[in-house]
N, C-alpha and C positions, 0 to 999 in steps of 0.2 A: 712893184708889186701894189695889183689893184686895188679900188675897195672893196670891191666885192670878196674876194679873200681871208680879206685884214676884218672883214663887218663878221664871218664867215668863223675866226676862227677868238672872236668874241663871246660869240655863242658859244660855244666848245666852255669854257675857261670855265664863262658862268654857269653852267650847269654843271661841270666836276665840283666847282665850291657850293652851289648849293643845295647837290646830293649830300654832301661830305659834312657839312653843317648839320643837316637830320640827323647819322649816325650819330653824334657827338654830344650831340640834346641829349639823344636816346638810351644813352647807357649811363646815365644818371637815372631817368625814369626805370630800364633796368632793371638795380641797386636799389632802387624804391622800393617795389612789386617784389623783389624777393624778402625784403626784411620784411614786409608784412604780410607774405603766405609764412614763412619761420614762427613769426608771431602769435602767426590764426591756426597753426601746428602746435605748438606749446601749448594754447589755451585748452585746446580738441586735449592734448593730453591729462590736460589738469581737471576734464571730466569727464571723461572713460575708467576711472574708479568706481568697478562690482557694488552690485549695492545686494545682497540676497538677503532671507528671511529665517528670520528663526522664534525658535518656540523651546523655554526654557523644559526638559525634559528631566521626569525626575519616575527612575525606580521601585519597584514595588514586588510583594512576593508573588511568586509566580507558581503555579504547580508548575513543575516542567514533564515530558509526556515521553513515553519511550515510543517513537511512530516506525509501524515494519511493515513491510506488505508480505503477504501470506495466500492461503487459500481458503476454501473450504474442504471439509470434511467427512464422513461419514462416519459414526461416531464405530460404529461393526459392515464387518463387509463381506458376506461369506459365501465362498462358490462350491454349490447343492452337488454333489460328484451322486453317480448311480454302487448301489450297493449290493445291485443282482442285477444279473446277462437277463433280459429280456427285449422285448419288443413296445415303441413308445405308443401305446393306442387309446390318450386324447389327454388338450395341457388343458389345465385348467383357470393358469395366470398368461397373460399376455406382457413381453415386455414392456416396464413405465409404470403399472398397475400395481396398486395398493392390495397388500395380501396385510391377512389376520396372521395368529399362530395357529398351525394348526389350519391353513385352508391349505386346497387343494393344487401344486403343483404339473404335476405329467402322474399319471396314472400305469402301470407297465404292464404286459399281458400278463397274465396271472397261468397260463400254462397247462402244467400237472401242478402245478404246485395244494390245488383247496385234495387233491386226492393225496398231498402226500401227508396233511396233515390229517385227512380223518383217516388215511392207517395208524398214522402214530397213536392218536389217544385211542383207536383200538386196543392195540396196541402196549400202551398205558394202563389202560382196564382191566384186561390181562394176567398181565406183573400183577398188580394188583390182586386180581384173584388168589394169584399164586402165591403169594405173599401173605394172605389172611391166614392162607390155609395151611401154611406150611410153621405160621405160628402157632396158630390152633389145633395141632397135631408135636408140636413138640411143647405144647403145655404137659401129653398125656402121654409123652417122651417116649411119640413114636419116630416121630424128628430130629437129628440132631440139632444143634445151635451153628453148623456151619453148613446145614442143608441152608435154617432162617436165612445171616449170614446174604448165600447166594443170590434166595430169591430177591433181595430188600436191593442186591446188587443192577439186578436184570427189570426192575423197578425202575431205581433210580435211570438210567441210562433208555428206557421207553421213556421219560420223560421229557432227559432231557429231547432225546433225538425231533419227541411232543415242541419242544422251546424251537426246534433249531430249527424244523417245519414251516410251524405259524411264522419266528424273524421271517423267512423266506418272503413267504407269503405277505408279510405287513411291508419289506422292500420294494414291493410293484405299486401301492401309493407312493409317492414324494411329495412334504407335506411344507411347509411351511414353518421350519423348527423356533418362526421371533417371528415380530407384527412390522415388516417392512417396505419399502419399494425393489419388486424381480430387475432389474436395472438387465441385465441379459439372458435370454432364456436359447441358447440354441440347437435344443433340444427336438423335434419338431412328430409329429404326426408319419409312423411308417420307418423313424430310424431305433435301427439294433444299437441299444445300450450294453457296454460291458462294465466291468467294475471298474472303477476311478471314473468314466466318465462323463465329462459335461454337462447337470442340466442345466442350472438356473444360475446365477448373482446376486444374492440378495441383500441389500445395504438397509441401514434403520435408520432415520433421515431426521430424527423428533430424541435423544437431540440429534443437535448437527455441532461437530467443531469447527472454527479454525483454527488451524494449522498455519506458524510461520515457526524463520531458523532466528537464535536471535545470540547478537556480538558475543565474543566472552567477558569485555569488557561492558557489557548489559547487565546480562544473567543474575548474576548478586542483587540485585533490585527490582527480583522477582519472585513474590514468593505464593506457597498455592494456594486460593481461596479471596488473589486480586478481585478488585473485582478493573472492567475493564470494555472498551468500546470498539466495537469492530464497526468500518463502513463497507460496506460491500458494493460490489463493481454497478452493482444497476442505482444502489443511491440510495439503499434502505440500511438504514442504522443501525443496529441492534446491541442493549446489555451482556455484558459475557462475564465468566467468572475464569480466572484461572484455573485449569484444573492437574496439570500436572508440564514438571519445567525436565528437562532432563537431565542427567547428575555425569552425564559423558559425551564427549562430544565430536559429531561429525570427524572423524579422520582428515575428509578433503575439504573440508568449506569451515573447521574450527567454528561455527557456531554449535548454537545447543536448541534443540527440541521445546516447541511450546505448544502449548492447548490448551483453547480458549473454548468451554460449553455456551452457547446460545439456544435459546429456546426455537423450534421449527414444529410448533406448533397443526402446522397447515397446506405442510413442505413443500409452504415455496423456494426455501431455499435449497437449489441441488447442493449436487455433492462437485472439488470442485470450481471453484467462480474463485474468482479474485478478491482479497477484502483486504485489507486496512486496518491497522490493531495498534488502540491508543489503552499505552497504559504509562497511570500514574508513577512515576520513581521520586518526585523527594520536588522539595519547594526551595528554588533559586529567586535571586534580585533578576529582576530584566525588567526591561521598558518596554512600552508596546507604542506601535508606527507603524505607518505603513511603509509597504513594499517598496516604493519611490526613491525613499531616503538614501537606500543601499546603492553606493557605488564602489570604485576599482581603483588601486591608486595603480602609480608607475609598473609593481609588484605586482600585478596580479591578487592581491588581496583582497576581500572585504571588508569594507565598513564603511564607518558615516563621517559628515566633515563638519565639522564643531570649529565654535570661538573658546578665543580665550583671548588671553589681558591683550588691551590695544587692537583689537579686533582683528587678530590676525589668523586668518585659518587653522586648522589641522587636522589631520588627519588620526579616526581611530580605528581600533581591528574592532568589530564584531566577534558574538559567538552566535547562530542560531538555537533558540528553541521554541516553536513551529510555530504555527499561526496557519491564514489561509490565505486566500487573495485580497484581501481588504487590509485585514493588519495580522501584523509578525510581531514578534518577541526575540526581541536581540539582548545579551547576555556582556560581558566581560564588562563591562565599563564602568563610568564614577556614576554612583547616585542621584544626580545633578549634574548636567550640564546644558548648555546652549547648543542646542543642534539648528544646521541649516537642515529647512527643512524648502528651501527654495533654490535657486542657483547653482549647490554644489554643485554639479557638475562640470559650472565655467570657471571655478575654481581650482586656484593650485596649494598646496602648503606652504605656508608661511607666507599667502600674499594679505596686503588689509584689504576689509570691505569696506563696503558701509554695511551697516546692519537693520533690519525693520525687524523690530518683534512683534507677533502674531498669540494671540492672544489663543488660549484653546480649549476646548470643549470637556465636559466630567469625564473623558477616558486618556484626555492625554493633548489628541489630537488637534492640531491645527485647524482653527475656526479661517477660512479663504473668503475676503472680502471677492463680491463682487469685479467693485471696481477698483482691484491691487489685480492692476498686470506689471512686476517688475518686471524692469531692465536695467542692464552694467550700462547703461552714464542716463546721462539727461538728456545728453546729443541725439538728433537721430539715426548720426554714423553707428551710434554701437548695438552690440547685439543685444533681442531681445529673447527673453527667461522665458519660460510656457510656463503657462499658469499648471497642465499639468505633473508636472514634475514634484509638486504638495500634495498630487489625488492619493 
């Protein structure tokens, strides 16, 4: 073996030994790094206890309202029909016009009705003279009582014919039977009307009714004369009085008709507008909260989350008792409990949390500070809770 080959073998062996020593030393470093990483994870886990904001909620006596959707309806709606056969020669009221009792709606051609009245009137005059003469003769025993009775019968017949002729003539003028609004008026000039043909639809707009159908479990709480609040589709609010509650239910829906009367002096409220009725039906104990505190559990039940002993989270089902977009009333809860107002959507029942108690305003709602931006951990790696959940 020459010197150059020996030198090459020694270099290869040295290189292998150097590389192997690096792997042996690196194993200890890897083990040490793994231990440090595990310790860091444990520290982070210890820091990720959820933080929630709570208030102490107190129940108060609250007037419970029955809220139902209905619609406006005219107190009176009448279809006016022709009572004689004739052609329309004049229209006195257009569709949508307000009319007073006695105002002309449609005038019909009188034809020969004036002549019939004159003829009937002349016949009545003749029969009156005949009857008067018969009575005078009877007093002198020149006429029998039967003859007098016959002339009286003819007189009454003539008077009846005159009344019929006058009625026929009067039927050619179709007038409003009460103050109202002409909702429909299909009759036009030139139309030939028969007896019973519709001339117009007249509605009475003041007062106006708000009609709703109440479920059978709530009808017993409504009394005649009870005050009610009506919110129309256009946003206007009106005070009303319950004037009718049905004693028999609708066979199809098993609901009861309820009528609330509201004033409509300027006739601005139309027939058929959607309305919401609020009728007080009693006093209940309830909590006033913001809608955002409501949540659903895994079974889809609506409720709130609260803090019980040892800072543990519990889920409490609620009963909605009305309210608006800003504040609602909920019942079925303890008179006093610790309500989670921020963070309720990030925690589950049975979890132990860090609790930060908030002050409340005069209405019992939380006072949020600008610098309060709660999060589930003091570490930057934890999820952040939004302030909007308390609004």
